[in-house]
Each structure stands twice: as structure tokens, then as C-alpha cells.
Steps between C-alpha positions, in 0.01 A plus 500: 500500500299176523184710526568670166590169332170356622299786348699496174434127456135535601413784263707356215307173519169686531584709192599194294189306603279803435643551151463127432133496603422802282678339202308173543169687523573691181609178326223282645207721617228354717211340316150618588383149595784458752461831681265369769722196557804725541308722740385200705856365517617845603241520777576147625879531504499849651244397762702194607824699516354785702331254737831325573686826547232653721515191722879535523486872574235444767721243672796734466303787650402281796866409551600866489235584758633227731854632456385854577326380815821327614700814426245713687533273805880537499464872436277536807755317714783726383280809540443401864878480545534849354228629731689355798819667377315831480371451856854439623632812329207702632596412857868569437410842360277571802775404746666834563785343699604300195604823328790680669429809288121470493466879493666492156195320363271786603750752366509321167120490478482874556790603279441252215124468512360250251834339413479118498758224490456455127543875452834480680616219273366635172809568293314614189491844345187587696673460835371754753730790588425434867633148454831631367513745789438217748779276370759766421443785745315370807706540818241515781312177428636146493450384142529138613226537761268672254569255217455192721177637645366586154589150374281356775229759437492413128397149603264581789356827375495812722442407865357834610150408379239256630699175507237238577662262251808471722292344779251305287578128521217382276505718191693387191640744246533477124796708389509675164784446256596867525532473879708180479739658251541801730579270797774299332789745540405625851512140632859473380583842647394377844758222470755752368481721808444233765757246376674563169649845576409526866853581621545771237163674516273391786715416803407742778172606336275218621455322832486128426304439821276802453181332378234595753454224757123484434573434132761226539263203533296623204812547289620146582156357417484678165857393416420135584204515262740608226747222587477254791873543575417830674258339745739505796726784386515857626468715192808720469658683207650176366159332487338811349774515236453131416123541469555802277734312268260202489224729380731667247638176358216250546157613616444826310634363165261204537213733583579713195517195273174351628317833488606547137378150412160562660466832318548336162195409296496247218839437344572630151502141371156430646361821352643412157345154516162641598507754215595229248234269641236774468598558136476126420168469681355803320630410154457124525169469684305821541526649148445165315189437712368845414574437130307174505211653692461794262543282190740746334543478121798307362668806348535644850525171692791366293761774570366541854540129571853511361578798723379307806706194401804722447459671840441172685804326346730797568351537847559129567866521391551810715325328789730196475810722517372700799374189679836327457681806630277524808541128581876519446526798734290324765715184484817707540357668809423162656844351433 
């Protein structure tokens, strides 16, 4: 509502001032001997204004760049945590003894080829018929085992390909917004099956001590890099569930927020200011200079000079409104 009030006030004032300027020009037209003076004043005032604003916008742009660099640093740190989470899940998925009904995973892959975690949880009208069959009719495959495995796979990606990333300790990954959005729900589903509804759905389907012995030290190391509290802890279903809920509630939402910020270009307010500034610079400096250089006749120069004065004054009023709004918004964000 405040947004609409702002625009109503802004354009009402602009209309009143515009009508007033036109009336004054009709009542008191410019005299030929004062045209050059008016043009010089127009050039001077517009030049000073644009110089001040350009200096401000340059400083603002530098500040924004610094903020983006800080965000990128934090984003890289959180991305490394996500990579370590993926490496943990990769090793859990590769530990056949962890899954009591591991054969059900292969059965699912053959019977429901191409179905992903997000397909299973898509409740829209375009839901796959195989998905409905899986949830409502499947008797030979553990739906819990398949769903838990697919939740992990949604985060790691398929593990039946070349998985050099899972053993690479040096490479850092930049995750796309689409990928992060897809990972949000699966992270919560890991907690759901390993802690939240374990007794109802998962008890008897996983072996809490089944992570392959050669993976255990790696899993503990990756977990400690996510949070130091796991440094001396054997990673069991409780720890995996806690890590999953941390990513669902804390890490992935932060990654999504920061990624969206970094994907944004100039704000709408900044773009509006730049457009207004360009109009003032063109009408108040460039065109008057051209008029003086070409020595245009008074019959053309008079209405043209008035037009430039009109545009600059209206542009200045509009600029003041937009500049105030941008500063007010920035102050509110800092409070």
C-alpha cells in the first residue's frame, strides 16, 4: 500500500509542477537575449548534479562489490559443507551392509527406471503413473528403502558413474540455485526416516553399524568439517539425521538466499536512478551544448530550451523522490 501511495504522491507532484512550468512559460516566455544564459545555467546545474550523483553511485557500487565478495566467501564455506555432506551420503549409499534390503534398491531401479526422489514427491497433476503405482500398489519393494535411498541420491547424484568428486579433497563446487532447491526436501526426508519416523517406517530396514569399515574414518572427517562436534563421534543414524536436518533448516536455506543475492544485478532503484540521471545529463548538458555549438536560430532555440528546462526540472523532482526512497530503504535494512 505504501508503494502505491509513494507513486501517487510522486506523479501528482510531477504533474502539478509540469503544468505550472508550462503555464509560466506561456505567460512569461523566454527572451532571446537570455537564452544563452539559461542554457549555461542549465549546463552548469545539471553538470554539478550529475557529478555528485555519479560519485555517490560509484561509491555505492564499490560497497556492493565488497558485500558480494563477503557473501561469496561465506557461500564457498557453506558449499564446502554441502560437498562434505554429499561425500558422507555417497559412502552410506555405497555401504551395502547399511541397507538390510539392499536388493530392493536394484529392483526399484529396474522396475521404476528414471524415477527420482522429486518424482516420487510430486503431487501435481503431472504425477507419473509409475509413481502412483509405487506408492499404492507396490508389495515386493520396500518403499521406505527406495525413498530414503533416492533422497540421498537426489543430493549426491547417481553413484553408478565416475565418482572422482567423492574422493577429491581439493576441488570446490559452486552449486546452482536449481540444484539447491531440489536438495532442500531430500535433506529433511533423511531426518524423517532416520529419526523423526524411524520406529514407524525404518526400523529393521537399515543397519546402524553397517557403514563400511574403510569408510568410517572418512565419514567422521567429513562430518567434523561440517561441524566440529562430530570430530570424535562415530557417525550413526542419529548423527546422519541431525546433519540432514541442519542442512534442511540452516545450511541449504542460507545457500539459496546467498545464491539468489549473487544472481541479482542492479536493483530496480539503482536502474531508475541511472535512467533519470541519463535523461538529466542528456537534456541539461549534451543537447544545450549542441545547441550552442550549432548556433540554432531563436525560433527553434526558444521552445527547445524550454523543453530541456522542463525535462530537467521534472527529472530532478523524480530523482529526488527515487533517491529518498532508495536511501530510506537502505537505512531500514541497516537498522
